[in-house]
N, C-alpha and C positions, 0 to 999 in steps of 0.2 A: 827337193823339199825334204826337210827333216821331219822326224816324228812329231816334234812340238808344233811345227807349222801346219802339219796335217791335222792335228788335234784342234788348233785354233780355227782352221778353215771349216772343219766339221761342226764345231760349236757355233760358228757364225751361220752356217747353213741351217742348223737345227733352230736357232733363234729366229731366223727369217721365216722359216716354215711355221713356227709356233705363232708368230705375229699375224700371219696371213690366214691361218686356219679358221679362226672364228668368222671371217668374211666368207669363206668358201662353204661353210656348213650352217649358214643362218637358217633358222627354222622357217617353215613355209608360212607360219602365221605372223612373221615379222612385218611390221608396218613399213611402207615405202618411205623413202626420204622425201621431205618436203621440197617442192620445187622441181621434181622430176615429172615432166609432162607426159601424159599418155597421148597417143596419136589419134588424129581424126580418122574416122572410117565412114565410108559411104556405100550405099546399095542402090542400084538402079533396076527397077522392075516395073513392067507394065506402064511405062511412060512417066513414072514418078521416081525422083531421086530423093533419098533420105540421107542426110549427112549428120553424124553425131560426133561431137568433140567434148571429151571430159574436161571440165574447167576447174573444178575444185575437189580433187580426190586426194586428201592429205589427212594425216592424223589430227591436225589442229583445227580442221574445219568442222563445224557442227552439222553441216549438210553437204551432201555430194551434189554437184551441179553438172549438167550436161547441156551444152548448146545443141539445139536441134534445128536443122533447116530442111524444109520440104519444098521441092520444086517440081512443077509439071508445066507442059505446054498446052495440055488439054485437061478437061475435067475440073473437078472442084476438090480442094483439099479440106474436107470437112472432118478430118480426124480429131477426136477428143483424146489427146495424149494422156490426160489424167485417168482415162478409163482403159486405154489400149496399150499403155507402156507398162512394163514390169522389169524390175532389176532383180536378177537371179545371182546368188552368191555361189561360190565353188562348192559349198556344202549343201546346196539345194534350197536355201531360204529364198522366198519370193517377197519383194517389197513393192508396194504401189507408190506412185509419186505423191509427194505432199504439197507440191505447188507447181504451177506453170505460169511463167511470166513471159508474155509475148503475144503474138498475133492470134486472134480468135479464128474459129473455123471459117473456111471459105477462101476463095481466090486461087491463084496459081503459084504463089510464093508465101510461105509462112516461116517464121523463125522465132525462137524464144529459148528460154532456159527451163529445163525440167529439173526439179529438185527432189532428192530422196533423203530420208533419215540415214545416218551412218550405221551400218550393221555392226553389231558386236557379237562375237569376236570378229576381228578383222579377217576377211576372206583372202585367199591366195589369188583368186581370180573373180571377175564379175562379167556378166553379160547383160546387156540391155536389149529386151525384146520389144519390138513394136509391131502390133497386129494392125493390119489395114483391111478395111471392108473390101470384099471382092478378091482378096488374096488368100490362098489356101494355106500358105506357110508364113509364119512371122518373120520379119526382118530381125536378124540377130547380130549384135555388135559385141565383140569379146575383147577383154584386156586382162593381162596378167599383172598382178600388183606386186 
């Protein structure tokens, strides 16, 4: 290789690195890309399974929605998720739900959608805590945004 071809190769490498650098150092407060799904999570304790799926966590949504499914083979699912669920942001803010659309208390299977106002500024992570009567520790579901 000649000196000129080395200089062109080095310039191409510098340009490629410069173009990729903004992607590698995006600020922690950056909003996620629309359409990137967050995974479902479940917790099984004391004969009750709670499964949570984020449904609408995106910059253009006015509310954040979580699909919640509770299942048991015994006992009664009388949880009032409007009272017992809390969304906690990475900077410690706690939000209570603004709506529950779904099955009312009772039975062995419940499912619905829990809605929260979108916190501002945008957090880098969130966790949904669900407290259940008779359980000493809340069920916690965490996602990085």
